[in-house]
TILUMLO-985548 format. One line per 10 residues: their letters; for each residue x, y, z of C-alpha. Coordinates in nm, 4 decimals, m for minus. Layout:
a) X Y Z ~ ...
// end
This chain:
mddltitael) 8.2474 8.7127 7.4288 ~ 8.3259 8.4322 7.6731 ~ 8.5196 8.5102 7.9910 ~ 8.8924 8.4625 7.9583 ~ 9.0485 8.1683 8.1419 ~ 9.3890 8.2592 8.2823 ~ 9.6032 7.9522 8.2268 ~ 9.9476 7.9069 8.3790 ~ 10.0997 7.9812 8.0390 ~ 9.9010 8.3018 7.9968
weymrrvtlr) 9.9877 8.4102 8.3500 ~ 10.3560 8.3555 8.2773 ~ 10.3207 8.5642 7.9604 ~ 10.1616 8.8468 8.1600 ~ 10.4476 8.8347 8.4077 ~ 10.7072 8.8362 8.1296 ~ 10.5712 9.1429 7.9526 ~ 10.4707 9.3544 8.2562 ~ 10.6605 9.2596 8.5711 ~ 10.9386 9.4988 8.6716
epallrrlre) 11.0553 9.3563 9.0021 ~ 11.3686 9.5276 9.1382 ~ 11.6508 9.2913 9.2298 ~ 11.6206 9.3766 9.5994 ~ 11.2516 9.2894 9.6086 ~ 11.3242 8.9665 9.4244 ~ 11.5871 8.8704 9.6830 ~ 11.3434 8.9399 9.9649 ~ 11.0747 8.7317 9.7958 ~ 11.3155 8.4449 9.7363
etasypnsnf) 11.4429 8.4497 10.0957 ~ 11.0882 8.4541 10.2291 ~ 10.9954 8.1531 10.0135 ~ 11.2036 7.9341 10.2469 ~ 11.0208 8.0517 10.5608 ~ 10.7200 7.8988 10.7352 ~ 10.3955 8.0560 10.6153 ~ 10.5655 8.1968 10.3045 ~ 10.2186 8.2180 10.1482 ~ 10.1639 8.5223 10.3721
qisaeqgqfm) 10.3785 8.7216 10.1293 ~ 10.2075 8.9052 9.8455 ~ 10.3120 8.8262 9.4899 ~ 10.5517 9.0377 9.2872 ~ 10.2650 9.1369 9.0563 ~ 10.0591 9.2575 9.3505 ~ 10.3510 9.4555 9.4889 ~ 10.3949 9.6274 9.1530 ~ 10.0221 9.6997 9.1339 ~ 10.0241 9.8549 9.4808
allmhligar) 10.3199 10.0719 9.3849 ~ 10.1267 10.1903 9.0786 ~ 9.8308 10.2776 9.2995 ~ 10.0565 10.4918 9.5186 ~ 10.1620 10.6928 9.2140 ~ 9.8038 10.7243 9.0883 ~ 9.6613 10.8605 9.4150 ~ 9.9700 11.0655 9.5057 ~ 10.0093 10.8838 9.8354 ~ 10.2307 11.0259 10.1094
rtieigvytg) 10.0892 10.8811 10.4315 ~ 9.9954 10.5144 10.4440 ~ 9.9231 10.2355 10.6912 ~ 9.9979 9.8659 10.6590 ~ 9.8201 9.6136 10.8807 ~ 10.0198 9.2911 10.8665 ~ 10.3830 9.3177 10.7570 ~ 10.5254 8.9632 10.7638 ~ 10.8764 8.9909 10.6084 ~ 10.8159 9.3331 10.4603
ysalsvalal) 10.7683 9.2814 10.0849 ~ 10.4506 9.4884 10.0555 ~ 10.5899 9.7638 10.2793 ~ 10.9046 9.7812 10.0674 ~ 10.7018 9.7899 9.7450 ~ 10.4992 10.0838 9.8755 ~ 10.7936 10.2648 10.0361 ~ 10.9876 10.2614 9.7095 ~ 10.6897 10.4273 9.5394 ~ 10.6387 10.6993 9.8013
padgriiacd) 10.8073 11.0398 9.7744 ~ 11.1065 11.1205 9.9952 ~ 10.8809 11.2589 10.2694 ~ 10.6352 10.9690 10.2470 ~ 10.5683 10.7565 10.5530 ~ 10.4202 10.4136 10.6286 ~ 10.2926 10.3146 10.9718 ~ 10.3496 9.9388 10.9600 ~ 10.1636 9.7251 11.2157 ~ 10.2644 9.3723 11.3127
inaewtsvgr) 10.3142 9.1573 11.6220 ~ 10.6096 8.9430 11.5110 ~ 10.9556 9.0868 11.5730 ~ 11.1321 8.7925 11.4084 ~ 10.9553 8.8129 11.0739 ~ 10.9647 9.1921 11.0562 ~ 11.3389 9.1909 11.1316 ~ 11.3842 9.0355 10.7866 ~ 11.2018 9.3270 10.6332 ~ 11.4083 9.5766 10.8283
rywreagveq) 11.7275 9.4445 10.6672 ~ 11.5895 9.5003 10.3200 ~ 11.4322 9.8368 10.4028 ~ 11.7704 9.9512 10.5265 ~ 11.9506 9.8237 10.2176 ~ 11.6949 9.9953 9.9935 ~ 11.7460 10.3255 10.1737 ~ 11.3793 10.3552 10.2751 ~ 11.3955 10.2508 10.6411 ~ 11.3277 10.6096 10.7485
kidlrlgpal) 10.9946 10.5973 10.5633 ~ 10.8655 10.2977 10.7607 ~ 10.7494 10.3402 11.1202 ~ 10.7177 9.9820 11.2453 ~ 10.4744 9.9482 11.5360 ~ 10.5057 9.6094 11.7080 ~ 10.1883 9.5262 11.8962 ~ 9.8202 9.4561 11.8312 ~ 9.7191 9.6562 11.5256 ~ 9.3790 9.7522 11.6646
atldqliagg) 9.5492 9.9248 11.9569 ~ 9.7822 10.1118 11.7217 ~ 9.4943 10.2228 11.4998 ~ 9.2905 10.3356 11.7985 ~ 9.5880 10.5390 11.9195 ~ 9.6138 10.7095 11.5818 ~ 9.2445 10.7962 11.5864 ~ 9.2631 10.9194 11.9461 ~ 9.5663 11.1276 11.8489 ~ 9.3602 11.3276 11.6011
lgnqfdfvfi) 9.4840 11.1613 11.2841 ~ 9.1426 11.0813 11.1408 ~ 9.1008 11.1694 10.7713 ~ 9.4784 11.2065 10.7339 ~ 9.5952 10.8975 10.5427 ~ 9.5980 10.8205 10.1730 ~ 9.6143 10.4404 10.1721 ~ 9.5611 10.1513 10.4128 ~ 9.6574 9.7926 10.3281 ~ 9.4872 9.5184 10.5312
dadktnyany) 9.6593 9.1781 10.5288 ~ 9.6497 9.0403 10.8823 ~ 9.4317 8.8102 11.0962 ~ 9.1097 8.7516 10.9046 ~ 8.8749 8.7491 11.2025 ~ 8.9547 9.1172 11.2606 ~ 8.9094 9.2334 10.9004 ~ 8.5830 9.4126 10.9766 ~ 8.7434 9.5910 11.2740 ~ 9.0478 9.6936 11.0721
yeralallrp) 8.8253 9.8188 10.7925 ~ 8.6198 10.0456 11.0174 ~ 8.9294 10.2018 11.1668 ~ 9.0865 10.2391 10.8238 ~ 8.7815 10.4335 10.7066 ~ 8.8133 10.6645 11.0045 ~ 9.1804 10.7308 10.9305 ~ 9.1503 10.7777 10.5532 ~ 9.0957 11.1104 10.3860 ~ 8.8065 11.1363 10.1404
ggligvdnvl) 8.9367 10.9851 9.8183 ~ 9.1763 10.7642 10.0124 ~ 9.2052 10.3974 9.9291 ~ 9.1829 10.0729 10.1289 ~ 9.3358 9.7544 9.9881 ~ 9.2153 9.4286 10.1460 ~ 9.4086 9.1103 10.0675 ~ 9.2939 8.7450 10.0580 ~ 8.9276 8.8229 9.9940 ~ 8.8882 8.5058 9.7839
wygrvidssf) 9.0667 8.2991 10.0515 ~ 9.2042 8.0323 9.8169 ~ 8.8536 7.9753 9.6801 ~ 8.7166 7.8739 10.0187 ~ 8.4659 8.1615 10.0207 ~ 8.2458 7.9615 9.7811 ~ 8.3260 7.6146 9.9150 ~ 8.0679 7.5119 10.1747 ~ 8.2967 7.2394 10.3091 ~ 8.5016 7.5131 10.4779
ddpdtraira) 8.3430 7.6551 10.7918 ~ 8.6434 7.7639 10.9970 ~ 8.6543 8.1056 11.1703 ~ 8.8822 8.2652 10.9094 ~ 8.6664 8.1572 10.6162 ~ 8.3474 8.2688 10.7904 ~ 8.5088 8.6054 10.8690 ~ 8.6128 8.6644 10.5077 ~ 8.2675 8.5720 10.3786 ~ 8.1001 8.8041 10.6303
fneqianddr) 8.3418 9.0859 10.5520 ~ 8.2846 9.0578 10.1768 ~ 7.9079 9.0672 10.2269 ~ 7.9354 9.3598 10.4671 ~ 8.1273 9.5927 10.2389 ~ 7.9308 9.4924 9.9284 ~ 7.6539 9.7216 10.0573 ~ 7.8702 9.9897 10.2191 ~ 7.7678 10.3168 10.0542 ~ 8.0563 10.5012 10.2228
vwlsmlpvrd) 8.2948 10.3697 9.9562 ~ 8.3326 10.2985 9.5874 ~ 8.4236 9.9334 9.5595 ~ 8.5907 9.6795 9.3312 ~ 8.7127 9.3240 9.3911 ~ 8.9988 9.2137 9.1675 ~ 9.1196 8.8554 9.1029 ~ 9.4778 8.9510 9.1849 ~ 9.6617 8.6597 9.3494 ~ 9.4213 8.5536 9.6283
gltlackk) 9.1736 8.8340 9.5675 ~ 9.2232 9.2061 9.6349 ~ 8.9381 9.4398 9.7222 ~ 8.9847 9.8117 9.6685 ~ 8.7570 10.0517 9.8529 ~ 8.7768 10.4280 9.7879 ~ 8.6353 10.6476 10.0633 ~ 8.3683 10.8878 9.9413
// end
């Protein structure tokens, strides 16, 4: 059987019959659409998929690297149990303040520990504080040149059976376009090649939005 081509019409059908986006998440997505760099925000379908993953793995303790205006954090927080917690890492107080408004309105602000500062420093502090092998899920969606560094620290912090989600691994198709040779594109290519042979994880790359890699720690 030939591979299926996902047309715009078929994609819209998939959204119509599966997407269950709460009104609050929709408002956050629509507000963010008017902001600079609105493409930083994950899609509604990806947010729903991440929420499903939280239910499937029974997540309680998670980390998010790259928050932007908080859509992914809110999607995950709504799926976590009452005692669930997210350590959310970002460097931009202005963008994350948007997310804070919606987290508060959703009644999940207490689940989200926002750490403003370089994410690598935050992750190193968690490791130094004895929190290795303690987390269920880590979502990486920040500066691409540090993906490999974030990944290594995520592995150290995850419990066996924990899951890493890595966004933008197809990088708008640039990963296979030789005309792109910028630092971000080179970093994504190198990262994808690196984890392809990483026997510490079970691995799958999904064509969700701009590409989502899932890596389960053995």
